[in-house]
A tleap script that builds the chain and sets N, CA, C and O, in Angstrom:
source leaprc.protein.ff14SB
mol = sequence {
  NMET ILE SER PRO ARG LEU LEU LYS GLU LEU
  HIE THR GLU ILE ALA HIE ILE LEU THR ILE
  ILE PHE GLN ARG SER LEU ASP THR GLY ILE
  VAL PRO ASN ASP TRP LYS HIE ALA ILE ILE
  THR PRO ALA PHE LYS LYS GLY SER LYS SER
  LYS PRO SER ASN TYR ARG PRO ILE SER LEU
  THR CYS ILE ALA SER LYS LEU MET GLU HIE
  ILE ILE VAL SER ASN MET MET ASP ASN PHE
  ASP THR HIE ASN ILE LEU CYS PRO GLN GLN
  HIE GLY PHE ARG SER LYS HIE SER CYS GLU
  THR GLN LEU ILE GLY PHE THR GLN GLU ILE
  GLU ASP SER LEU ASP GLN GLY GLN GLN THR
  ASP VAL ILE VAL MET ASP PHE SER LYS ALA
  LEU ILE LYS LEU ILE THR THR ASN SER PHE
  THR CASN
}
set mol.1.N position { 11.184 19.173 -4.594 }
set mol.1.CA position { 11.148 20.287 -3.435 }
set mol.1.C position { 9.870 21.289 -3.232 }
set mol.1.O position { 9.686 22.223 -2.451 }
set mol.2.N position { 8.838 20.545 -4.550 }
set mol.2.CA position { 7.732 21.538 -5.003 }
set mol.2.C position { 6.237 20.758 -3.769 }
set mol.2.O position { 5.751 19.633 -3.648 }
set mol.3.N position { 6.009 22.023 -3.136 }
set mol.3.CA position { 4.823 21.338 -1.735 }
set mol.3.C position { 3.685 21.183 -2.565 }
set mol.3.O position { 3.526 21.674 -3.682 }
set mol.4.N position { 2.965 20.515 -1.976 }
set mol.4.CA position { 1.342 20.004 -2.454 }
set mol.4.C position { 0.720 21.168 -2.420 }
set mol.4.O position { -0.072 21.407 -3.331 }
set mol.5.N position { 0.871 21.870 -1.672 }
set mol.5.CA position { -0.365 23.384 -2.184 }
set mol.5.C position { -0.068 23.881 -3.490 }
set mol.5.O position { -0.903 24.110 -4.365 }
set mol.6.N position { 1.339 24.057 -3.585 }
set mol.6.CA position { 1.735 24.602 -4.669 }
set mol.6.C position { 1.010 24.021 -6.033 }
set mol.6.O position { 0.265 24.507 -6.884 }
set mol.7.N position { 1.605 22.736 -5.805 }
set mol.7.CA position { 0.736 21.816 -6.893 }
set mol.7.C position { -0.630 22.052 -6.842 }
set mol.7.O position { -1.186 21.838 -7.919 }
set mol.8.N position { -1.227 22.359 -6.097 }
set mol.8.CA position { -2.713 22.358 -6.152 }
set mol.8.C position { -3.242 23.601 -6.635 }
set mol.8.O position { -4.205 23.433 -7.383 }
set mol.9.N position { -2.963 24.616 -6.472 }
set mol.9.CA position { -3.241 25.963 -6.484 }
set mol.9.C position { -2.533 26.142 -8.468 }
set mol.9.O position { -3.005 26.743 -9.433 }
set mol.10.N position { -1.659 25.555 -8.356 }
set mol.10.CA position { -0.897 25.877 -9.665 }
set mol.10.C position { -1.123 24.713 -10.698 }
set mol.10.O position { -0.276 24.528 -11.572 }
set mol.11.N position { -2.172 23.974 -10.624 }
set mol.11.CA position { -1.909 22.378 -11.055 }
set mol.11.C position { -2.429 22.590 -12.863 }
set mol.11.O position { -2.008 21.890 -13.784 }
set mol.12.N position { -3.434 23.747 -12.995 }
set mol.12.CA position { -3.559 23.943 -14.350 }
set mol.12.C position { -2.529 24.434 -15.284 }
set mol.12.O position { -2.706 24.464 -16.502 }
set mol.13.N position { -1.139 24.930 -14.527 }
set mol.13.CA position { -0.092 25.407 -15.428 }
set mol.13.C position { 0.780 24.634 -15.242 }
set mol.13.O position { 1.689 24.807 -16.054 }
set mol.14.N position { 1.063 23.374 -14.146 }
set mol.14.CA position { 1.826 22.800 -14.240 }
set mol.14.C position { 1.783 21.092 -14.314 }
set mol.14.O position { 2.685 20.282 -14.101 }
set mol.15.N position { 0.122 20.850 -14.768 }
set mol.15.CA position { -0.325 19.800 -15.547 }
set mol.15.C position { 0.625 19.117 -16.513 }
set mol.15.O position { 1.134 18.001 -16.401 }
set mol.16.N position { 0.781 20.136 -17.620 }
set mol.16.CA position { 1.279 19.990 -19.145 }
set mol.16.C position { 2.766 19.271 -18.474 }
set mol.16.O position { 3.071 18.078 -18.469 }
set mol.17.N position { 3.523 20.419 -17.939 }
set mol.17.CA position { 4.712 20.094 -17.427 }
set mol.17.C position { 4.981 18.472 -16.839 }
set mol.17.O position { 5.819 17.735 -17.360 }
set mol.18.N position { 4.219 18.106 -15.800 }
set mol.18.CA position { 4.085 16.599 -15.212 }
set mol.18.C position { 4.447 15.748 -16.235 }
set mol.18.O position { 5.424 15.024 -16.424 }
set mol.19.N position { 3.042 16.096 -17.098 }
set mol.19.CA position { 2.908 14.793 -18.118 }
set mol.19.C position { 4.026 14.443 -18.665 }
set mol.19.O position { 4.384 13.268 -18.738 }
set mol.20.N position { 4.656 15.373 -19.082 }
set mol.20.CA position { 5.723 15.487 -20.115 }
set mol.20.C position { 6.915 14.806 -19.357 }
set mol.20.O position { 7.793 14.262 -20.027 }
set mol.21.N position { 6.971 14.812 -18.228 }
set mol.21.CA position { 7.924 14.012 -17.375 }
set mol.21.C position { 7.617 12.473 -16.778 }
set mol.21.O position { 8.442 11.600 -16.509 }
set mol.22.N position { 6.078 12.429 -16.654 }
set mol.22.CA position { 5.722 11.356 -16.399 }
set mol.22.C position { 5.888 10.391 -17.442 }
set mol.22.O position { 6.373 9.284 -17.208 }
set mol.23.N position { 5.452 10.807 -18.767 }
set mol.23.CA position { 5.842 9.917 -20.036 }
set mol.23.C position { 6.955 9.900 -20.537 }
set mol.23.O position { 7.112 9.137 -21.490 }
set mol.24.N position { 8.127 10.742 -20.066 }
set mol.24.CA position { 9.288 10.614 -20.175 }
set mol.24.C position { 9.749 9.138 -19.242 }
set mol.24.O position { 10.366 8.219 -19.781 }
set mol.25.N position { 9.422 9.119 -18.101 }
set mol.25.CA position { 9.634 8.339 -17.231 }
set mol.25.C position { 9.364 6.927 -17.404 }
set mol.25.O position { 10.257 6.083 -17.324 }
set mol.26.N position { 7.947 6.609 -17.681 }
set mol.26.CA position { 7.403 5.762 -18.375 }
set mol.26.C position { 7.812 4.939 -19.735 }
set mol.26.O position { 7.638 3.728 -19.865 }
set mol.27.N position { 8.388 5.810 -20.731 }
set mol.27.CA position { 9.172 5.823 -21.957 }
set mol.27.C position { 10.404 5.108 -21.490 }
set mol.27.O position { 10.572 3.900 -21.653 }
set mol.28.N position { 11.084 5.745 -21.022 }
set mol.28.CA position { 12.452 5.470 -20.806 }
set mol.28.C position { 12.823 4.377 -19.543 }
set mol.28.O position { 13.851 3.703 -19.606 }
set mol.29.N position { 11.879 4.274 -18.387 }
set mol.29.CA position { 11.842 3.278 -17.605 }
set mol.29.C position { 13.020 4.164 -16.473 }
set mol.29.O position { 13.126 3.674 -15.349 }
set mol.30.N position { 13.477 4.850 -16.649 }
set mol.30.CA position { 14.024 5.802 -15.963 }
set mol.30.C position { 13.268 6.845 -14.726 }
set mol.30.O position { 12.432 7.614 -15.201 }
set mol.31.N position { 13.436 6.921 -13.524 }
set mol.31.CA position { 12.802 7.894 -12.959 }
set mol.31.C position { 13.838 8.511 -12.490 }
set mol.31.O position { 14.986 8.138 -12.247 }
set mol.32.N position { 13.176 9.721 -12.371 }
set mol.32.CA position { 14.607 11.290 -11.656 }
set mol.32.C position { 14.883 10.698 -10.366 }
set mol.32.O position { 14.106 9.932 -9.796 }
set mol.33.N position { 16.061 11.085 -9.893 }
set mol.33.CA position { 16.571 11.053 -9.041 }
set mol.33.C position { 16.321 11.114 -7.971 }
set mol.33.O position { 16.657 10.309 -7.103 }
set mol.34.N position { 15.312 12.652 -7.768 }
set mol.34.CA position { 15.015 13.360 -6.862 }
set mol.34.C position { 13.509 12.663 -6.201 }
set mol.34.O position { 12.831 13.129 -5.285 }
set mol.35.N position { 13.311 11.661 -6.837 }
set mol.35.CA position { 12.168 10.637 -6.558 }
set mol.35.C position { 12.527 9.469 -6.020 }
set mol.35.O position { 11.675 8.621 -5.756 }
set mol.36.N position { 13.727 9.291 -5.807 }
set mol.36.CA position { 14.208 8.002 -5.496 }
set mol.36.C position { 14.690 8.013 -3.693 }
set mol.36.O position { 14.812 6.974 -3.044 }
set mol.37.N position { 14.896 9.307 -3.166 }
set mol.37.CA position { 14.843 10.011 -2.196 }
set mol.37.C position { 13.648 9.745 -1.403 }
set mol.37.O position { 12.555 9.602 -1.951 }
set mol.38.N position { 13.840 9.656 0.154 }
set mol.38.CA position { 12.668 9.589 1.296 }
set mol.38.C position { 13.096 10.203 2.409 }
set mol.38.O position { 14.303 10.113 2.632 }
set mol.39.N position { 12.456 10.781 3.142 }
set mol.39.CA position { 13.030 11.239 4.805 }
set mol.39.C position { 11.560 9.911 5.013 }
set mol.39.O position { 10.454 9.710 4.511 }
set mol.40.N position { 12.625 9.166 6.271 }
set mol.40.CA position { 11.711 8.231 7.028 }
set mol.40.C position { 11.690 9.068 8.324 }
set mol.40.O position { 12.539 9.936 8.525 }
set mol.41.N position { 10.660 8.779 9.236 }
set mol.41.CA position { 9.964 9.329 10.278 }
set mol.41.C position { 9.237 8.291 11.128 }
set mol.41.O position { 9.005 7.129 10.797 }
set mol.42.N position { 9.005 8.722 11.955 }
set mol.42.CA position { 8.520 7.560 12.931 }
set mol.42.C position { 7.329 7.609 12.650 }
set mol.42.O position { 7.124 8.570 11.908 }
set mol.43.N position { 5.889 6.706 13.010 }
set mol.43.CA position { 4.790 6.841 12.859 }
set mol.43.C position { 4.272 6.331 14.328 }
set mol.43.O position { 4.471 5.116 14.332 }
set mol.44.N position { 3.811 6.649 15.324 }
set mol.44.CA position { 3.392 6.091 16.604 }
set mol.44.C position { 2.212 4.950 16.172 }
set mol.44.O position { 1.491 5.181 15.202 }
set mol.45.N position { 2.081 3.831 16.879 }
set mol.45.CA position { 0.890 2.583 16.405 }
set mol.45.C position { -0.033 2.730 17.630 }
set mol.45.O position { -1.101 3.341 17.575 }
set mol.46.N position { 0.341 2.263 18.499 }
set mol.46.CA position { -0.158 2.096 19.867 }
set mol.46.C position { 0.640 1.732 21.140 }
set mol.46.O position { 1.801 1.328 21.064 }
set mol.47.N position { 0.003 1.881 22.284 }
set mol.47.CA position { 0.969 1.470 23.269 }
set mol.47.C position { 1.824 2.469 24.028 }
set mol.47.O position { 1.568 3.668 24.134 }
set mol.48.N position { 3.009 1.750 24.612 }
set mol.48.CA position { 3.748 3.058 25.037 }
set mol.48.C position { 4.458 3.533 24.219 }
set mol.48.O position { 4.984 2.785 23.394 }
set mol.49.N position { 4.704 4.970 24.192 }
set mol.49.CA position { 5.883 5.825 23.129 }
set mol.49.C position { 7.197 5.938 23.666 }
set mol.49.O position { 8.076 6.704 23.274 }
set mol.50.N position { 7.255 5.168 24.531 }
set mol.50.CA position { 8.894 5.073 24.979 }
set mol.50.C position { 9.545 4.091 24.524 }
set mol.50.O position { 10.773 4.115 24.443 }
set mol.51.N position { 8.277 2.334 23.890 }
set mol.51.CA position { 9.404 1.608 23.039 }
set mol.51.C position { 9.217 1.905 21.644 }
set mol.51.O position { 8.233 2.309 21.025 }
set mol.52.N position { 10.463 1.593 21.271 }
set mol.52.CA position { 10.836 2.090 19.821 }
set mol.52.C position { 9.530 1.105 19.188 }
set mol.52.O position { 8.733 1.627 18.410 }
set mol.53.N position { 9.397 -0.223 19.552 }
set mol.53.CA position { 8.556 -1.450 18.539 }
set mol.53.C position { 7.167 -0.963 18.252 }
set mol.53.O position { 6.353 -1.551 17.540 }
set mol.54.N position { 6.990 0.108 18.844 }
set mol.54.CA position { 5.732 0.901 18.958 }
set mol.54.C position { 5.522 2.379 18.081 }
set mol.54.O position { 4.797 3.350 18.296 }
set mol.55.N position { 6.459 2.082 17.045 }
set mol.55.CA position { 6.259 2.563 16.112 }
set mol.55.C position { 6.657 1.828 14.590 }
set mol.55.O position { 7.287 0.770 14.579 }
set mol.56.N position { 6.146 2.623 13.091 }
set mol.56.CA position { 6.562 2.357 12.097 }
set mol.56.C position { 7.117 3.413 11.532 }
set mol.56.O position { 7.121 4.569 11.957 }
set mol.57.N position { 7.790 2.810 10.145 }
set mol.57.CA position { 8.365 3.894 9.497 }
set mol.57.C position { 7.333 4.651 8.513 }
set mol.57.O position { 6.330 3.954 8.365 }
set mol.58.N position { 7.292 5.449 8.041 }
set mol.58.CA position { 6.946 6.170 7.055 }
set mol.58.C position { 7.938 7.115 6.294 }
set mol.58.O position { 8.570 8.085 6.712 }
set mol.59.N position { 7.889 6.588 5.153 }
set mol.59.CA position { 8.606 7.233 4.060 }
set mol.59.C position { 8.371 8.596 3.336 }
set mol.59.O position { 7.850 8.493 2.226 }
set mol.60.N position { 8.632 9.718 3.726 }
set mol.60.CA position { 8.242 10.698 2.949 }
set mol.60.C position { 8.749 10.657 1.610 }
set mol.60.O position { 9.964 10.556 1.441 }
set mol.61.N position { 7.941 10.723 0.610 }
set mol.61.CA position { 8.543 10.547 -0.770 }
set mol.61.C position { 8.380 12.134 -1.469 }
set mol.61.O position { 7.934 13.096 -0.844 }
set mol.62.N position { 8.850 12.172 -2.917 }
set mol.62.CA position { 8.341 13.541 -3.830 }
set mol.62.C position { 6.623 13.241 -3.932 }
set mol.62.O position { 5.984 12.218 -4.174 }
set mol.63.N position { 6.219 14.670 -3.623 }
set mol.63.CA position { 4.962 14.662 -4.349 }
set mol.63.C position { 4.776 14.332 -5.736 }
set mol.63.O position { 3.740 13.823 -6.164 }
set mol.64.N position { 5.806 14.630 -6.461 }
set mol.64.CA position { 5.704 13.987 -8.255 }
set mol.64.C position { 5.698 12.443 -8.077 }
set mol.64.O position { 5.010 11.785 -8.858 }
set mol.65.N position { 6.324 11.894 -7.229 }
set mol.65.CA position { 6.498 10.670 -7.759 }
set mol.65.C position { 5.207 9.753 -6.968 }
set mol.65.O position { 4.721 8.733 -7.457 }
set mol.66.N position { 4.852 10.265 -5.858 }
set mol.66.CA position { 3.621 10.219 -5.675 }
set mol.66.C position { 2.138 10.076 -6.336 }
set mol.66.O position { 1.251 9.231 -6.212 }
set mol.67.N position { 2.234 11.022 -6.933 }
set mol.67.CA position { 1.039 11.718 -8.010 }
set mol.67.C position { 1.211 10.508 -9.286 }
set mol.67.O position { 0.245 9.929 -9.785 }
set mol.68.N position { 2.430 10.311 -9.621 }
set mol.68.CA position { 2.799 9.191 -11.086 }
set mol.68.C position { 2.320 8.112 -10.303 }
set mol.68.O position { 1.294 7.629 -10.783 }
set mol.69.N position { 2.724 7.548 -9.223 }
set mol.69.CA position { 2.185 6.121 -8.384 }
set mol.69.C position { 1.055 6.405 -8.516 }
set mol.69.O position { 0.741 5.949 -9.615 }
set mol.70.N position { 0.014 7.002 -7.973 }
set mol.70.CA position { -1.486 6.871 -8.081 }
set mol.70.C position { -1.848 6.692 -9.424 }
set mol.70.O position { -2.719 5.867 -9.703 }
set mol.71.N position { -1.181 7.492 -10.470 }
set mol.71.CA position { -1.929 7.192 -11.677 }
set mol.71.C position { -1.516 5.797 -12.331 }
set mol.71.O position { -2.288 4.994 -12.854 }
set mol.72.N position { -0.363 5.700 -12.215 }
set mol.72.CA position { -0.359 4.038 -12.480 }
set mol.72.C position { -1.397 2.997 -11.923 }
set mol.72.O position { -2.130 2.190 -12.493 }
set mol.73.N position { -1.153 3.367 -10.359 }
set mol.73.CA position { -1.923 2.399 -9.872 }
set mol.73.C position { -3.586 2.182 -10.226 }
set mol.73.O position { -4.226 1.134 -10.149 }
set mol.74.N position { -3.975 3.298 -10.566 }
set mol.74.CA position { -5.199 3.166 -10.661 }
set mol.74.C position { -5.730 2.785 -12.057 }
set mol.74.O position { -6.822 2.309 -12.366 }
set mol.75.N position { -4.712 3.106 -12.788 }
set mol.75.CA position { -5.286 2.783 -14.093 }
set mol.75.C position { -4.853 0.917 -14.126 }
set mol.75.O position { -5.712 0.147 -14.555 }
set mol.76.N position { -3.839 0.502 -13.767 }
set mol.76.CA position { -3.439 -1.135 -13.339 }
set mol.76.C position { -4.746 -1.620 -12.355 }
set mol.76.O position { -5.255 -2.713 -12.604 }
set mol.77.N position { -5.184 -0.946 -11.439 }
set mol.77.CA position { -6.618 -1.821 -11.017 }
set mol.77.C position { -7.584 -1.591 -11.990 }
set mol.77.O position { -7.963 -2.619 -12.551 }
set mol.78.N position { -8.136 -0.471 -12.389 }
set mol.78.CA position { -9.201 -0.501 -13.476 }
set mol.78.C position { -9.095 -1.551 -14.303 }
set mol.78.O position { -10.046 -2.331 -14.340 }
set mol.79.N position { -7.787 -1.827 -15.240 }
set mol.79.CA position { -7.676 -2.787 -16.076 }
set mol.79.C position { -7.802 -4.046 -15.305 }
set mol.79.O position { -8.369 -4.944 -15.927 }
set mol.80.N position { -7.256 -4.451 -13.619 }
set mol.80.CA position { -7.540 -5.730 -13.420 }
set mol.80.C position { -8.802 -6.276 -12.746 }
set mol.80.O position { -8.994 -7.410 -12.307 }
set mol.81.N position { -9.879 -4.877 -12.770 }
set mol.81.CA position { -11.380 -5.333 -12.656 }
set mol.81.C position { -12.106 -5.081 -13.534 }
set mol.81.O position { -13.270 -5.428 -13.333 }
set mol.82.N position { -11.813 -4.404 -14.849 }
set mol.82.CA position { -12.113 -4.899 -16.420 }
set mol.82.C position { -12.109 -6.358 -16.793 }
set mol.82.O position { -13.065 -6.971 -17.268 }
set mol.83.N position { -11.056 -6.783 -16.551 }
set mol.83.CA position { -10.558 -8.394 -17.208 }
set mol.83.C position { -10.392 -9.080 -16.159 }
set mol.83.O position { -9.461 -9.871 -16.008 }
set mol.84.N position { -11.687 -8.741 -14.945 }
set mol.84.CA position { -10.889 -9.836 -13.988 }
set mol.84.C position { -9.797 -10.513 -13.675 }
set mol.84.O position { -9.653 -11.735 -13.697 }
set mol.85.N position { -9.134 -9.810 -13.421 }
set mol.85.CA position { -7.662 -10.609 -13.228 }
set mol.85.C position { -7.436 -10.881 -12.035 }
set mol.85.O position { -6.549 -11.711 -11.842 }
set mol.86.N position { -8.106 -10.322 -10.891 }
set mol.86.CA position { -7.479 -10.562 -9.408 }
set mol.86.C position { -8.942 -11.703 -9.207 }
set mol.86.O position { -10.067 -11.624 -9.700 }
set mol.87.N position { -8.356 -12.693 -8.307 }
set mol.87.CA position { -9.443 -13.276 -7.699 }
set mol.87.C position { -10.174 -12.572 -6.501 }
set mol.87.O position { -9.909 -11.674 -5.701 }
set mol.88.N position { -11.538 -13.669 -6.846 }
set mol.88.CA position { -12.519 -12.873 -5.603 }
set mol.88.C position { -12.028 -12.779 -4.139 }
set mol.88.O position { -12.627 -11.970 -3.430 }
set mol.89.N position { -11.173 -13.386 -3.671 }
set mol.89.CA position { -10.649 -13.704 -2.401 }
set mol.89.C position { -9.872 -12.162 -2.050 }
set mol.89.O position { -9.885 -11.776 -0.881 }
set mol.90.N position { -9.214 -11.331 -3.105 }
set mol.90.CA position { -8.061 -10.550 -3.058 }
set mol.90.C position { -8.867 -9.437 -2.352 }
set mol.90.O position { -9.587 -8.869 -3.173 }
set mol.91.N position { -8.967 -9.023 -1.321 }
set mol.91.CA position { -9.387 -8.374 -0.277 }
set mol.91.C position { -8.406 -6.390 -0.306 }
set mol.91.O position { -8.902 -5.266 -0.376 }
set mol.92.N position { -7.036 -6.827 -0.218 }
set mol.92.CA position { -6.351 -6.125 -0.041 }
set mol.92.C position { -6.056 -5.094 -0.791 }
set mol.92.O position { -5.375 -5.654 -1.651 }
set mol.93.N position { -6.083 -3.857 -1.115 }
set mol.93.CA position { -5.682 -2.553 -1.747 }
set mol.93.C position { -6.931 -2.512 -2.787 }
set mol.93.O position { -6.757 -1.660 -3.659 }
set mol.94.N position { -7.794 -3.024 -2.866 }
set mol.94.CA position { -9.006 -2.859 -3.660 }
set mol.94.C position { -10.424 -2.499 -3.011 }
set mol.94.O position { -11.057 -2.902 -2.034 }
set mol.95.N position { -10.675 -1.291 -4.292 }
set mol.95.CA position { -12.219 -0.461 -4.042 }
set mol.95.C position { -12.972 -1.062 -3.542 }
set mol.95.O position { -13.356 -1.964 -4.286 }
set mol.96.N position { -13.674 -1.061 -2.130 }
set mol.96.CA position { -14.922 -2.004 -2.201 }
set mol.96.C position { -14.616 -3.192 -1.533 }
set mol.96.O position { -15.417 -4.126 -1.510 }
set mol.97.N position { -13.457 -3.240 -0.954 }
set mol.97.CA position { -12.920 -4.349 -0.032 }
set mol.97.C position { -12.174 -4.006 0.916 }
set mol.97.O position { -11.346 -3.096 0.873 }
set mol.98.N position { -12.464 -4.847 2.018 }
set mol.98.CA position { -11.637 -4.466 3.207 }
set mol.98.C position { -11.597 -5.525 4.056 }
set mol.98.O position { -11.982 -6.640 3.705 }
set mol.99.N position { -11.109 -5.257 5.295 }
set mol.99.CA position { -11.177 -6.570 6.237 }
set mol.99.C position { -12.470 -7.409 6.392 }
set mol.99.O position { -12.743 -8.593 6.194 }
set mol.100.N position { -13.272 -6.148 6.896 }
set mol.100.CA position { -14.623 -6.803 6.471 }
set mol.100.C position { -15.108 -7.315 6.018 }
set mol.100.O position { -15.611 -8.358 6.435 }
set mol.101.N position { -15.229 -6.809 4.811 }
set mol.101.CA position { -15.640 -7.725 3.832 }
set mol.101.C position { -15.085 -9.316 3.774 }
set mol.101.O position { -15.803 -10.312 3.689 }
set mol.102.N position { -13.787 -9.290 3.834 }
set mol.102.CA position { -13.230 -10.672 3.728 }
set mol.102.C position { -13.628 -11.518 4.747 }
set mol.102.O position { -13.782 -12.714 4.501 }
set mol.103.N position { -13.867 -10.951 6.160 }
set mol.103.CA position { -14.083 -11.531 7.358 }
set mol.103.C position { -15.663 -12.152 6.650 }
set mol.103.O position { -15.986 -13.335 6.539 }
set mol.104.N position { -16.343 -11.116 6.304 }
set mol.104.CA position { -18.025 -11.900 5.907 }
set mol.104.C position { -17.879 -13.073 5.201 }
set mol.104.O position { -18.484 -14.063 5.610 }
set mol.105.N position { -16.978 -13.171 3.916 }
set mol.105.CA position { -17.445 -14.309 3.376 }
set mol.105.C position { -16.381 -14.989 3.845 }
set mol.105.O position { -16.441 -15.996 3.139 }
set mol.106.N position { -15.315 -15.156 4.649 }
set mol.106.CA position { -14.710 -16.058 5.158 }
set mol.106.C position { -15.835 -16.886 6.216 }
set mol.106.O position { -16.128 -18.077 6.325 }
set mol.107.N position { -16.236 -15.816 6.824 }
set mol.107.CA position { -17.316 -16.913 7.832 }
set mol.107.C position { -18.546 -17.130 7.134 }
set mol.107.O position { -19.468 -17.644 7.767 }
set mol.108.N position { -18.751 -16.751 5.649 }
set mol.108.CA position { -19.719 -17.639 5.258 }
set mol.108.C position { -19.199 -18.895 4.789 }
set mol.108.O position { -19.550 -19.992 5.224 }
set mol.109.N position { -18.358 -18.697 3.894 }
set mol.109.CA position { -17.612 -20.304 3.626 }
set mol.109.C position { -17.249 -21.214 5.193 }
set mol.109.O position { -17.153 -22.437 5.094 }
set mol.110.N position { -17.108 -20.730 6.234 }
set mol.110.CA position { -16.940 -21.603 7.194 }
set mol.110.C position { -18.645 -22.213 7.653 }
set mol.110.O position { -19.020 -23.367 7.859 }
set mol.111.N position { -19.317 -21.069 7.691 }
set mol.111.CA position { -20.744 -21.519 8.060 }
set mol.111.C position { -21.355 -22.574 6.899 }
set mol.111.O position { -22.070 -23.456 7.374 }
set mol.112.N position { -21.172 -22.599 5.487 }
set mol.112.CA position { -21.319 -23.175 4.402 }
set mol.112.C position { -20.617 -24.443 4.879 }
set mol.112.O position { -21.500 -25.244 5.184 }
set mol.113.N position { -19.568 -24.898 5.048 }
set mol.113.CA position { -18.506 -25.997 5.202 }
set mol.113.C position { -19.978 -26.978 6.522 }
set mol.113.O position { -20.669 -27.993 6.453 }
set mol.114.N position { -19.771 -25.928 7.471 }
set mol.114.CA position { -20.733 -26.788 8.410 }
set mol.114.C position { -21.808 -26.842 8.262 }
set mol.114.O position { -22.203 -27.672 9.081 }
set mol.115.N position { -23.111 -26.253 7.376 }
set mol.115.CA position { -24.098 -26.892 6.961 }
set mol.115.C position { -24.012 -28.234 6.216 }
set mol.115.O position { -24.813 -29.168 6.257 }
set mol.116.N position { -22.916 -28.130 5.558 }
set mol.116.CA position { -22.783 -29.632 4.726 }
set mol.116.C position { -21.769 -30.464 5.371 }
set mol.116.O position { -20.947 -31.072 4.685 }
set mol.117.N position { -21.775 -30.524 6.531 }
set mol.117.CA position { -21.005 -31.439 7.521 }
set mol.117.C position { -19.754 -31.579 6.951 }
set mol.117.O position { -19.249 -32.689 7.118 }
set mol.118.N position { -19.114 -30.776 6.330 }
set mol.118.CA position { -17.640 -31.027 5.955 }
set mol.118.C position { -16.984 -30.048 7.032 }
set mol.118.O position { -17.412 -29.081 7.662 }
set mol.119.N position { -15.059 -31.100 6.937 }
set mol.119.CA position { -14.592 -30.464 7.845 }
set mol.119.C position { -13.686 -29.210 7.168 }
set mol.119.O position { -13.233 -29.132 6.026 }
set mol.120.N position { -13.606 -28.427 8.090 }
set mol.120.CA position { -13.004 -26.795 7.814 }
set mol.120.C position { -11.790 -26.707 8.668 }
set mol.120.O position { -11.884 -26.787 9.892 }
set mol.121.N position { -10.689 -26.549 8.078 }
set mol.121.CA position { -9.119 -26.638 9.370 }
set mol.121.C position { -8.751 -25.002 8.872 }
set mol.121.O position { -8.731 -24.826 7.654 }
set mol.122.N position { -8.540 -24.137 9.517 }
set mol.122.CA position { -7.830 -22.910 9.272 }
set mol.122.C position { -6.642 -22.641 10.292 }
set mol.122.O position { -6.551 -22.680 11.519 }
set mol.123.N position { -5.892 -22.393 9.394 }
set mol.123.CA position { -4.635 -21.653 9.823 }
set mol.123.C position { -4.333 -20.190 9.947 }
set mol.123.O position { -4.579 -19.396 9.039 }
set mol.124.N position { -3.783 -19.846 11.111 }
set mol.124.CA position { -3.658 -18.161 11.132 }
set mol.124.C position { -1.979 -18.293 11.572 }
set mol.124.O position { -1.338 -18.977 12.369 }
set mol.125.N position { -1.667 -17.192 10.534 }
set mol.125.CA position { -0.428 -16.939 11.471 }
set mol.125.C position { -0.253 -15.495 11.399 }
set mol.125.O position { -0.694 -14.879 10.429 }
set mol.126.N position { 0.439 -14.829 12.477 }
set mol.126.CA position { 0.625 -13.342 12.284 }
set mol.126.C position { 2.243 -12.842 12.079 }
set mol.126.O position { 3.115 -12.726 12.940 }
set mol.127.N position { 2.297 -12.649 10.960 }
set mol.127.CA position { 3.434 -12.174 9.972 }
set mol.127.C position { 3.466 -10.988 10.814 }
set mol.127.O position { 4.643 -11.169 11.126 }
set mol.128.N position { 3.083 -9.653 11.606 }
set mol.128.CA position { 2.968 -8.697 11.460 }
set mol.128.C position { 4.245 -8.490 13.214 }
set mol.128.O position { 5.113 -7.641 13.419 }
set mol.129.N position { 3.768 -9.700 14.137 }
set mol.129.CA position { 4.668 -9.766 14.912 }
set mol.129.C position { 6.116 -10.488 14.697 }
set mol.129.O position { 7.150 -10.255 15.323 }
set mol.130.N position { 5.898 -11.490 13.575 }
set mol.130.CA position { 7.579 -11.894 13.447 }
set mol.130.C position { 8.112 -11.188 12.646 }
set mol.130.O position { 9.170 -11.649 12.217 }
set mol.131.N position { 7.671 -9.776 12.068 }
set mol.131.CA position { 8.236 -8.906 11.499 }
set mol.131.C position { 9.151 -8.066 12.286 }
set mol.131.O position { 10.298 -7.693 12.039 }
set mol.132.N position { 8.148 -7.793 13.592 }
set mol.132.CA position { 8.738 -7.047 14.552 }
set mol.132.C position { 9.924 -7.514 15.347 }
set mol.132.O position { 10.958 -6.924 15.661 }
set mol.133.N position { 9.429 -8.927 15.624 }
set mol.133.CA position { 10.467 -9.434 16.179 }
set mol.133.C position { 12.107 -9.539 15.328 }
set mol.133.O position { 13.156 -9.485 15.969 }
set mol.134.N position { 12.067 -9.678 13.949 }
set mol.134.CA position { 13.093 -9.707 13.416 }
set mol.134.C position { 13.521 -8.021 12.835 }
set mol.134.O position { 14.506 -7.739 12.152 }
set mol.135.N position { 12.645 -7.232 13.254 }
set mol.135.CA position { 13.520 -5.941 13.059 }
set mol.135.C position { 14.084 -5.428 14.105 }
set mol.135.O position { 14.907 -4.514 14.051 }
set mol.136.N position { 13.563 -6.147 15.463 }
set mol.136.CA position { 14.083 -5.784 16.232 }
set mol.136.C position { 15.491 -6.312 16.458 }
set mol.136.O position { 16.389 -5.575 16.863 }
set mol.137.N position { 15.684 -7.723 16.166 }
set mol.137.CA position { 16.840 -8.788 16.383 }
set mol.137.C position { 17.754 -8.200 15.705 }
set mol.137.O position { 18.802 -8.025 16.327 }
set mol.138.N position { 17.718 -7.747 14.395 }
set mol.138.CA position { 18.272 -7.345 13.824 }
set mol.138.C position { 19.008 -5.897 13.975 }
set mol.138.O position { 20.213 -5.784 13.754 }
set mol.139.N position { 18.236 -4.862 14.346 }
set mol.139.CA position { 18.300 -3.584 14.609 }
set mol.139.C position { 19.584 -3.995 15.588 }
set mol.139.O position { 20.688 -3.782 15.088 }
set mol.140.N position { 19.558 -4.521 16.833 }
set mol.140.CA position { 20.522 -4.971 17.788 }
set mol.140.C position { 21.940 -4.937 17.176 }
set mol.140.O position { 22.687 -3.964 17.283 }
set mol.141.N position { 22.277 -6.178 16.467 }
set mol.141.CA position { 23.149 -6.532 15.519 }
set mol.141.C position { 23.861 -6.085 14.627 }
set mol.141.O position { 24.905 -6.500 14.125 }
set mol.142.N position { 23.070 -4.961 14.398 }
set mol.142.CA position { 23.685 -4.067 13.087 }
set mol.142.C position { 24.697 -2.937 14.057 }
set mol.142.O position { 25.360 -2.065 13.496 }
savepdb mol mol.pdb
quit
C-alpha cells in the first residue's frame, strides 16, 4: 500500500529495506502475499466504447513487486545481450528492437531471396483475433 510518490520521495530511506526484502524473496523463492494480488481494470483500445471486446485487462499490482521485477528483467536482459543468448530475430521486449526494426529485417530477407531467384513463402497468423474470440466465447459459458 505504498504509493509510487512516497517511494520516490523517500527512496534513500526505503532503498535498504527494499533491498533486504528483495534479496530474501530471491533467496527463499517466496514472494510476499501482498505482491500476488492485483486489481484488474479495463483499458480502452479502440473502436466503440460500448463493446467489451474493445478493452484489454490491466493488472494493477504492488509497486515494490514491479520494482523487483524491473531489476530482475534488466539484469537478465543485460546478461542475454552480453552473452548473445537471444537470436538476432528476437525483437519483442528488447531495447533498440521494435516492430519497425523487425519489419525492416524481414523486408530485407525477402528482397535478398527475390534477388537470388529463390522462392519465399510467408505464413501470417493473427493470434490477437483468436484470443479475443476465445475470451468472448469463454466469458459466455462461465
